[in-house]
ROVEXRO-999548 format. One line per 2 residues: number of its first residue (from 0); for each residue x, y, z of N, C-alpha, C. Coordinates in Angstrom, 3 decimals, padded with zeros to 6 digits. Atoms other than C-alpha are relative to their C-alpha. Layout:
NUM = X:Y:Z:X:Y:Z:X:Y:Z | ...;
END
This chain:
0 = 000.213:-001.474:000.537:000.153:000.107:-000.375:000.817:001.179:000.160 | -000.817:-001.393:000.195:001.447:003.738:-000.986:-000.793:000.808:000.935;
2 = 000.339:-001.566:-000.300:000.889:006.868:001.013:-000.959:000.405:-000.652 | 000.628:-001.037:000.693:-001.732:009.094:-000.046:-000.945:000.728:000.973;
4 = 001.261:-000.978:-000.841:-003.570:011.668:001.796:-001.343:000.964:-001.170 | 001.051:-000.407:000.803:-006.733:013.109:000.513:-000.778:001.097:001.130;
6 = 000.934:-000.847:-000.374:-009.193:015.856:001.529:-001.194:-000.295:-000.014 | 001.326:000.435:000.444:-013.016:014.771:002.239:-000.632:001.036:001.149;
8 = 001.194:-001.107:-000.683:-016.021:016.986:003.039:-001.246:-000.687:-000.262 | 001.474:000.287:-000.367:-018.970:016.431:004.607:-001.103:001.265:-000.451;
10 = 000.699:-000.724:000.528:-021.134:019.102:002.656:-001.848:000.436:000.876 | 001.224:-000.567:-000.383:-024.163:021.088:004.047:-000.177:001.194:-000.100;
12 = 000.825:-000.895:000.399:-026.412:024.198:003.748:000.944:000.797:000.651 | -000.552:-000.434:-000.226:-024.971:025.863:006.203:001.325:000.231:000.792;
14 = -001.391:000.505:-000.309:-021.579:024.230:007.418:000.152:-001.196:-000.696 | -001.020:001.135:000.239:-018.911:021.805:006.575:000.618:-000.899:000.234;
16 = -001.189:000.739:-000.764:-017.054:019.110:007.854:000.999:-000.218:-001.210 | -001.777:000.001:000.940:-012.985:019.047:006.458:000.230:-001.110:000.517;
18 = -001.625:001.349:-000.459:-010.583:015.887:007.183:000.858:000.089:-000.876 | -000.854:000.052:000.803:-007.581:016.447:006.109:000.769:-001.760:000.018;
20 = -000.369:001.383:-000.324:-006.289:012.053:006.416:000.844:-000.418:-001.155 | -000.957:000.672:000.545:-003.604:010.229:005.225:000.161:-001.156:000.282;
22 = -000.641:001.603:-000.013:-002.980:006.464:004.525:001.110:-000.151:000.205 | -001.690:001.095:000.201:000.337:005.230:005.430:000.164:-001.095:-000.350;
24 = -000.155:001.001:000.733:002.137:002.819:004.057:000.023:-001.297:000.156 | 000.260:001.710:-000.659:001.722:000.014:006.282:-001.943:000.378:000.319;
26 = 001.488:000.243:000.111:-002.232:000.971:006.064:-001.076:000.965:001.079 | 000.187:-000.971:-001.111:-002.679:002.983:008.799:-000.566:001.337:000.002;
28 = 000.932:-001.439:000.716:-005.553:005.967:008.349:000.758:000.917:001.782 | -000.344:-001.010:-000.814:-004.247:008.987:010.167:-000.553:001.583:000.061;
30 = 000.606:-000.821:000.477:-006.055:012.122:010.830:000.861:001.408:000.108 | -001.296:-000.715:-000.367:-003.896:015.120:010.282:-000.522:001.749:000.115;
32 = 001.060:-000.989:-000.259:-006.546:018.048:010.453:-001.466:000.159:-000.022 | 000.889:-000.220:-000.147:-009.926:019.176:010.943:-000.745:000.548:000.539;
34 = 000.305:-001.075:-000.557:-012.691:021.221:011.243:-001.647:000.385:-000.888 | 001.502:-000.533:000.167:-016.484:022.610:010.899:000.082:001.321:-000.295;
36 = -000.369:-001.787:000.609:-016.169:025.633:008.590:-001.986:000.344:-000.651 | 001.766:-000.670:000.955:-019.547:028.012:006.824:000.393:-000.687:-000.952;
38 = -000.500:000.504:001.406:-020.036:026.468:003.680:000.237:001.481:-000.961 | -000.569:-000.914:001.191:-019.297:029.840:001.934:001.683:000.256:000.198;
40 = -001.520:-000.406:000.220:-015.623:029.597:003.244:000.978:-001.121:-000.240 | -001.061:001.327:000.489:-014.489:026.059:001.921:000.937:000.089:-001.396;
42 = -000.761:-000.159:000.553:-012.915:027.621:-000.266:001.741:000.081:000.403 | -001.315:-000.458:-000.261:-010.020:029.326:001.815:000.639:-001.184:000.688;
44 = -000.623:000.439:-000.888:-009.905:026.503:003.841:000.345:-001.171:-000.659 | -001.270:000.509:001.130:-008.850:024.168:000.985:001.289:000.176:-000.095;
46 = -001.669:-000.199:000.267:-005.930:025.960:000.347:000.810:000.043:001.569 | -001.285:-000.200:-000.628:-004.942:026.140:004.034:-000.074:-001.604:000.541;
48 = -000.084:001.373:-000.458:-005.343:022.369:004.270:001.147:-000.441:-000.972 | -000.698:000.683:000.825:-003.214:022.146:001.446:001.362:000.443:000.311;
50 = -001.034:-000.160:-000.437:-000.627:024.069:003.073:000.694:-000.654:001.332 | -000.388:000.418:-001.083:-000.515:021.766:006.168:000.334:-001.484:-001.033;
52 = -000.641:001.031:000.558:-000.309:018.576:003.727:-000.452:-000.092:-001.087 | 000.481:000.260:001.435:-000.714:018.269:-000.187:-001.084:-000.859:-000.204;
54 = 001.116:001.305:000.401:-003.549:015.995:-001.007:-000.299:-000.146:-001.937 | 000.577:000.131:001.924:-004.486:014.418:-004.368:-001.413:-000.317:-000.011;
56 = 001.676:000.408:000.422:-008.208:013.740:-003.947:-000.882:000.873:000.875 | 001.060:-000.768:-000.872:-011.394:015.394:-002.740:-000.786:-000.690:-000.225;
58 = 000.722:000.933:-000.084:-013.400:013.194:-001.365:-001.305:000.695:000.688 | 001.442:-000.563:-000.267:-017.171:014.392:-001.250:-001.156:-000.297:000.107;
60 = 001.416:001.272:-001.045:-020.484:012.889:001.126:-001.075:000.842:-001.580 | 000.806:-000.006:000.574:-023.096:013.057:-001.634:-001.491:000.312:000.350;
62 = 001.692:-000.219:-000.862:-025.835:014.389:000.581:-000.013:001.822:-000.007 | 000.108:-001.551:-000.087:-027.001:018.095:000.764:000.847:001.160:-000.343;
64 = -001.234:-001.114:000.535:-025.551:020.775:-001.214:000.977:-000.482:-001.014 | -000.799:000.882:001.156:-023.243:018.367:-003.097:000.356:000.146:-001.182;
66 = 000.010:-000.779:001.682:-023.846:019.541:-006.813:000.731:000.860:000.421 | -000.309:-001.342:000.374:-023.547:023.012:-005.769:001.595:-000.142:000.255;
68 = -001.148:-000.063:-000.635:-020.459:022.464:-003.842:001.136:000.091:-000.831 | -000.655:000.394:001.195:-018.887:020.260:-006.334:000.202:000.809:-001.139;
70 = -000.414:-000.890:001.251:-019.299:022.887:-009.096:000.700:000.951:000.211 | -001.436:-001.579:-000.534:-017.426:025.842:-006.993:001.010:-000.802:000.238;
72 = -001.426:000.908:000.178:-014.931:023.364:-006.008:000.932:-000.050:-001.307 | -001.136:000.380:001.730:-013.583:022.217:-009.907:000.201:001.632:-000.719;
74 = -000.563:-001.084:000.913:-014.096:025.948:-010.630:001.327:000.697:000.276 | -001.009:-000.449:-000.971:-011.716:027.003:-007.843:001.344:-000.710:-000.119;
76 = -001.392:000.907:-000.103:-009.297:023.845:-007.890:-000.470:-000.981:-001.376 | 000.062:001.030:001.458:-009.659:022.528:-011.713:000.624:-001.070:-000.716;
78 = -000.852:001.237:-000.176:-006.742:020.017:-011.175:-000.014:-001.021:000.877 | -000.243:000.955:-000.933:-007.689:018.410:-008.556:-001.281:-001.092:-000.292;
80 = 001.355:000.686:000.585:-009.780:015.332:-009.037:-000.642:-000.192:001.651 | 001.221:000.618:-000.805:-013.135:014.426:-006.820:-000.200:-001.244:-000.390;
82 = 000.891:001.178:-000.005:-015.072:011.759:-005.944:-000.979:000.029:001.236 | 000.988:000.545:-000.646:-018.451:011.115:-004.625:-000.343:-001.056:000.341;
84 = 000.172:001.042:-000.858:-019.340:008.964:-001.884:-000.976:-000.093:000.926 | 001.032:000.821:-000.974:-022.273:007.486:000.097:-000.264:000.783:000.852;
86 = -000.260:-000.174:-001.617:-022.950:009.143:003.240:-000.832:-000.610:000.793 | 000.802:000.531:-001.094:-025.146:007.383:004.485:000.873:-000.836:001.164;
88 = -000.304:000.013:-001.811:-025.064:006.833:008.691:001.351:000.772:000.260 | -001.043:-000.162:-000.947:-022.133:008.602:008.865:-000.146:001.575:000.813;
90 = 000.627:-000.617:-001.564:-023.818:010.905:011.506:-000.650:-001.100:000.768 | -000.211:001.004:-001.436:-024.293:008.345:013.561:001.511:-000.537:000.511;
92 = -001.195:000.425:000.096:-020.910:007.153:012.800:000.846:001.223:000.934 | -000.658:-001.110:-000.575:-019.522:010.583:013.696:-000.121:-000.027:001.553;
94 = 000.448:-000.514:-001.297:-021.122:010.789:016.714:000.893:-000.610:001.024 | -000.687:000.580:-000.584:-019.413:007.520:017.902:001.802:000.629:-000.032;
96 = -001.714:-000.118:000.880:-015.703:008.791:016.141:000.113:001.199:001.301 | -000.400:-000.745:-000.903:-016.068:011.826:018.242:000.437:000.041:001.434;
98 = -000.366:000.722:-001.537:-016.112:010.241:021.926:001.227:-000.640:-000.182 | -001.214:000.916:-000.054:-013.218:008.077:020.393:001.354:001.586:000.056;
100 = -001.042:-000.712:-000.325:-011.138:011.373:020.147:-000.296:001.051:000.988 | 000.243:-000.591:-000.942:-012.776:013.481:022.549:-000.458:-001.011:001.162;
102 = 000.623:000.823:-001.537:-012.824:010.945:026.156:-000.687:000.420:000.607 | 001.168:-000.653:-000.970:-016.155:011.453:027.908:000.925:-000.273:001.310;
104 = -000.386:-000.269:-001.484:-015.307:012.578:031.263:-001.190:000.529:000.919 | 001.121:-000.844:-000.591:-016.924:013.472:034.423:-001.581:-001.142:-000.106;
106 = 001.319:000.778:000.064:-020.517:012.185:034.553:-000.526:-000.674:-001.474 | -000.030:000.489:001.137:-020.653:011.455:030.874:000.559:-001.276:-000.380;
108 = -000.564:000.951:000.254:-018.648:008.451:031.306:-000.708:-001.053:000.214 | 000.907:001.193:-000.888:-021.639:006.741:033.295:-000.677:000.286:-001.421;
110 = 001.622:000.377:001.266:-024.010:006.868:030.197:000.954:-000.913:-000.866 | -000.051:000.545:001.537:-023.555:004.831:027.071:000.603:000.994:-000.778;
112 = -000.244:-001.512:000.926:-021.960:007.096:024.293:-001.424:-000.191:-000.780 | 001.157:000.061:000.634:-024.595:005.986:022.258:-001.698:000.674:000.073;
114 = 001.507:-000.981:-000.723:-027.487:008.022:024.552:000.642:001.195:-000.005 | -000.457:-000.860:-000.070:-025.255:010.672:024.161:000.282:000.956:-001.183;
116 = -000.066:-000.723:000.968:-025.026:014.090:021.823:001.453:000.422:000.523 | -001.586:-001.407:-000.296:-021.376:016.190:021.486:-000.626:001.130:000.468;
118 = 000.280:-001.379:000.134:-021.578:019.070:022.692:000.261:001.048:-001.257 | -000.469:-000.908:001.198:-020.240:020.465:019.158:-000.696:-001.149:-001.587;
120 = 000.822:000.633:001.795:-021.456:019.888:015.216:001.496:-001.464:000.214 | -000.454:001.110:000.415:-019.554:016.564:014.411:000.213:-000.105:-001.602;
122 = -000.618:000.011:001.236:-019.430:017.168:010.784:001.291:-000.376:-000.657 | -001.478:000.718:-000.028:-015.558:016.765:010.683:000.152:-001.347:000.162;
124 = 000.375:000.946:-000.152:-015.923:013.473:011.886:-000.759:-000.382:-001.361 | 000.713:000.463:001.178:-018.293:012.581:009.252:000.845:-000.011:-001.156;
126 = -000.633:000.243:001.421:-016.118:013.801:006.641:001.500:-001.024:000.622 | -000.901:000.939:-000.515:-013.348:011.485:008.261:-000.556:-001.215:-000.413;
128 = 000.215:001.127:000.627:-015.511:008.781:007.700:-000.179:-000.603:-000.897 | 000.120:-000.205:001.596:-016.134:009.481:004.065:001.205:-000.206:-000.271;
130 = -001.507:000.429:-000.002:-012.067:009.158:004.121:-000.045:-001.251:-000.360 | 000.129:000.977:-000.894:-011.914:006.110:006.098:-000.490:-000.979:-001.812;
132 = 000.619:000.809:000.355:-014.391:004.658:003.453:000.758:-000.221:-001.302 | -000.580:000.371:001.171:-012.537:005.267:000.403:001.315:-000.131:000.208;
134 = -001.738:000.412:-000.044:-008.493:004.878:001.359:-000.079:-001.329:000.819 | -000.190:001.094:000.431:-009.778:001.690:002.729:000.113:-001.384:-000.419;
136 = 000.635:000.840:001.222:-011.663:000.077:000.058:001.594:000.084:-000.817 | -000.902:-000.335:001.312:-008.650:001.553:-002.460:001.541:-000.933:000.528;
END
């Protein structure tokens, strides 16, 4: 397996989740950077992510506003490859992944994670799930 870096986007009307993810040569997946940003600031955040680590592919969730955002990104970054991915169940999986990266403390440890809603948006973790779906399969 070769090393590969991708930028995944979980699109939404008002906000998007972004995750810069690298599959390393031994097959492990590493989250390099992630943010939830207003949809209208995605272009500048794509540039910011490229400064952190150049990516070879943009992975876009196929849900809300994906077609509009895809056109917008293709105009701004015409040479970058794009792949649209089914985002079924990513929101639920993102909640679970949030708790892996942000361990529960205090009273939150007493309740099952599946019964808790994270205290902040998890769109960036949904983008991570999208990236993993592509990087693990390829």
